[in-house]
C-alpha positions in Angstrom: 327.7 237.4 56.0 327.8 234.9 53.1 327.3 236.3 49.7 325.7 234.5 46.7 325.7 235.5 43.1 323.3 233.7 40.7 323.8 234.1 37.0 323.2 232.0 33.9 326.5 232.8 32.2 329.9 234.3 33.2 331.8 235.5 30.1 335.4 236.5 29.9 336.0 240.2 29.5 338.5 239.7 26.6 339.3 236.6 24.5 342.9 236.5 25.7 342.2 236.1 29.5 339.4 233.7 30.3 337.7 233.8 33.6 339.5 233.3 36.9 337.6 232.0 39.9 339.5 231.6 43.2 342.8 231.4 41.3 341.7 228.8 38.8 341.5 230.1 35.2 338.7 228.8 32.9 339.1 229.4 29.2 337.3 227.9 26.3 335.5 225.3 28.5 338.8 224.0 29.9 340.9 224.5 33.0 343.8 226.7 31.9 345.7 226.8 35.3 348.5 224.2 35.4 348.5 221.6 38.2 345.1 222.7 39.4 343.3 219.3 39.3 344.3 216.7 41.9 343.7 212.9 42.1 340.3 213.4 43.9 338.9 214.7 40.6 339.9 211.7 38.5 337.6 208.8 37.5 338.4 205.5 35.8 339.3 206.1 32.2 339.6 209.8 32.5 343.3 209.9 31.7 344.2 208.4 28.3 347.5 207.7 26.6 347.4 211.0 24.7 347.7 212.9 27.9 350.6 210.9 29.3 354.1 212.1 28.3 356.7 209.5 27.3 358.4 207.9 30.4 356.1 210.0 32.7 355.0 207.0 34.8 357.9 205.4 36.7 358.1 202.3 38.9 357.6 204.2 42.1 354.0 204.8 41.0 353.2 201.1 40.7 351.7 199.0 43.5 351.2 195.2 43.5 348.2 194.4 41.3 347.9 197.9 39.9 348.3 196.7 36.3 345.6 194.3 35.3 344.8 192.5 32.0 342.3 195.2 31.0 345.2 197.7 30.7 347.5 195.4 28.7 346.7 195.4 24.9 346.7 192.1 23.0 350.1 191.0 21.7 352.0 193.3 24.1 353.7 190.6 26.2 356.5 189.2 24.1 358.9 186.2 24.6 361.6 188.6 26.0 359.3 189.4 28.9 359.1 185.8 30.1 361.5 184.5 32.8 363.6 181.5 31.9 361.9 179.5 34.7 358.4 180.1 33.4 358.0 176.3 33.0 360.2 174.8 35.7 358.6 177.1 38.3 355.2 175.5 37.9 353.8 172.6 39.9 355.2 169.3 38.6 352.9 166.7 37.0 354.2 163.5 38.7 352.4 161.0 36.6 351.7 160.4 32.9 349.4 163.0 31.4 345.8 162.2 30.9 344.4 162.2 27.4 342.6 165.5 27.9 345.7 167.3 29.3 346.8 170.1 27.1 350.2 171.3 25.7 351.1 174.4 23.8 352.6 174.1 20.3 353.6 176.5 17.6 351.7 175.7 14.5 353.6 177.5 11.8 354.3 180.3 14.2 350.8 180.5 15.6 350.4 179.4 19.2 347.8 176.6 19.7 346.8 174.1 22.3 346.7 170.3 21.7 345.4 167.4 23.7 347.9 164.8 24.9 345.8 162.1 23.2 346.8 163.5 19.8 350.5 163.4 20.3 351.2 160.4 22.5 351.0 158.0 19.5 352.0 154.4 20.2 354.1 155.2 23.2 354.0 152.9 26.1 352.5 154.1 29.4 353.7 152.7 32.7 350.8 151.1 34.5 352.4 149.3 37.4 355.9 148.9 38.8 357.0 146.9 41.9 360.1 145.2 43.4 360.9 143.4 46.6 363.6 141.3 48.1 361.3 139.5 50.5 360.1 136.0 49.6 356.5 135.7 48.4 354.6 132.6 47.4 353.2 134.3 44.2 352.7 137.7 42.6 349.2 138.7 41.6 348.5 141.9 39.8 344.8 143.0 39.5 343.2 145.6 37.3 346.2 146.1 35.1 344.3 145.1 31.9 341.4 147.2 30.8 339.7 148.9 27.9 342.2 151.7 28.0 344.9 149.9 26.0 345.1 147.4 23.1 348.4 145.8 24.0 350.5 145.3 27.2 354.1 144.6 27.9 355.2 142.8 31.1 358.9 142.9 32.0 360.2 141.0 35.0 363.2 139.6 36.8 362.6 136.8 39.3 364.6 134.5 41.4 363.4 131.1 42.6 363.9 130.1 46.3 364.5 126.5 45.2 366.0 124.6 42.2 364.1 122.5 39.7 360.8 124.3 39.8 358.5 125.5 37.1 357.7 129.1 36.3 353.9 129.4 35.8 351.4 132.0 34.6 347.6 132.3 35.2 345.0 134.8 34.0 343.0 136.5 36.7 339.4 137.7 36.6 337.9 139.8 39.4 340.9 139.1 41.7 340.6 135.3 41.2 343.0 133.0 39.3 341.5 131.1 36.4 342.2 127.4 36.8 339.5 125.7 34.7 339.2 124.9 31.0 342.7 124.7 29.5 345.8 126.6 28.7 347.5 125.9 25.3 351.2 126.5 24.9 353.6 126.0 22.0 357.2 127.2 22.2 360.8 126.6 21.2 363.5 126.1 23.8 367.2 126.5 23.3 369.9 125.1 25.6 373.6 126.2 25.6 376.3 124.4 27.5 380.1 124.6 27.4 380.3 122.0 24.7 377.1 122.1 22.7 373.8 123.7 22.1 370.4 122.3 21.1 366.8 123.3 20.2 363.6 121.4 20.9 359.9 122.1 20.7 358.2 122.6 24.0 354.5 121.7 23.7 352.3 121.8 26.8 348.7 121.5 25.7 345.5 121.0 27.7 346.8 122.1 31.0 343.7 123.2 32.9 345.5 124.8 35.9 348.2 127.1 34.5 350.5 128.0 31.7 354.1 126.7 31.9 356.6 129.3 30.8 359.9 127.7 31.9 360.9 124.6 33.8 363.9 123.4 35.8 364.6 126.8 37.3 367.7 127.6 39.2 368.1 129.6 42.3 370.8 132.2 41.5 370.9 135.7 43.0 372.5 137.3 39.9 371.3 135.2 37.0 367.6 134.6 37.8 364.7 134.4 35.4 364.3 137.2 32.9 360.9 137.3 31.3 359.1 139.5 28.7 355.4 138.9 28.0 353.3 140.6 25.4 349.6 140.5 26.0 347.2 141.1 23.1 343.9 142.7 24.0 342.8 140.6 27.0 339.3 142.0 27.0 336.0 140.2 26.3 336.3 137.3 23.9 333.9 136.2 21.2 333.6 132.7 19.8 336.9 131.5 18.4 338.8 134.5 19.7 341.2 133.4 22.4 343.2 135.4 24.9 346.8 135.2 23.5 350.2 136.1 24.8 353.7 135.9 23.4 356.6 135.3 25.9 360.3 135.1 26.1 362.1 133.6 29.2 365.7 132.8 30.1 367.4 131.2 33.0 370.9 130.0 34.0 370.7 126.6 35.5 373.0 125.0 38.2 374.4 122.5 35.7 376.0 125.2 33.6 373.2 125.2 31.0 371.7 128.5 29.7 368.1 128.0 28.7 366.0 130.4 26.6 362.3 129.7 25.7 360.2 131.7 23.3 356.6 130.8 22.6 352.9 131.7 22.3 350.1 130.7 24.6 346.3 130.9 24.7 343.6 130.3 27.2 341.2 127.9 25.7 337.8 128.8 27.1 336.3 129.7 23.7 333.4 132.1 23.6 333.3 132.6 27.4 333.1 136.4 27.0 335.5 136.8 30.0 337.4 140.0 30.7 340.9 139.2 31.9 342.0 142.0 34.1 345.1 140.6 35.8 347.6 137.8 36.1 349.5 135.6 38.7 353.0 134.3 38.4 354.5 131.7 40.8 356.9 128.8 41.0 355.9 125.2 41.5 358.8 124.7 43.9 359.1 127.2 46.8 358.7 130.9 46.9 359.8 133.8 44.7 362.8 134.9 46.6 363.0 138.4 45.0 361.4 140.2 42.1 361.2 143.3 40.0 358.5 143.9 37.4 357.0 146.7 35.2 353.8 146.7 33.2 353.1 149.0 30.3 350.1 149.7 28.1 350.1 150.7 24.5 347.5 151.5 21.9 347.6 150.7 18.2 347.7 154.3 17.2 
């Protein structure tokens, strides 16, 4: 038959012993019997650092995910705890960073984040790159000029399919070549032969259809037409503010003459308010036999 004792207080007989119930000693409001509390009696936060002996928790007691950020104090993870592949093991960013992408920097020993827009400065950003050995009638590049950049650089190597042609340039707007109004072009050409060299002014004004960069081209697989063009802010134009480029072209001709042309050109539709978002290059004689070009954007600051 079950027995039951109901009392308000059980006191120890002497101060030295405490009270023992079913082998568990209670003394001064605490459990005095060693190893008498098992894990079923624990609650979150019931064991603090004071009650853990040094080195008392070994790796066998850990499970995946058992240590979370709540249980790691601030400033406890040091550089020595980081693996050497902490950066290289991450997913690669395969394109240029966006302005809002962030980097970590040490500001006088204090770790901070910084937007890419604040550190990229005047560096050039690759916008487009293409090459091909198949013949094409022309190369048109759309949407390479925008409000994103102030200046643009175009680098290209071309080879004409036929001799004695002209190398030509046109602005493009909304995927259409601009062939009305007029292109203004002033440049200086230099010729070098085995016996002499000469300079002359190349002036090609009021050409409504295209801008002439270089003429009398030569078909040559190894010594084609090398060109560098700087485009200055081809966005909307106000009255008197014309779309301007600077260019430098060179070509080795079949009659042993090396020609280099440097100049500046404008599109003369004053006050049109046009946005020029692309360009076309082509030869007046035959196709472009092969090409390689790269377009970069750059801001003033």
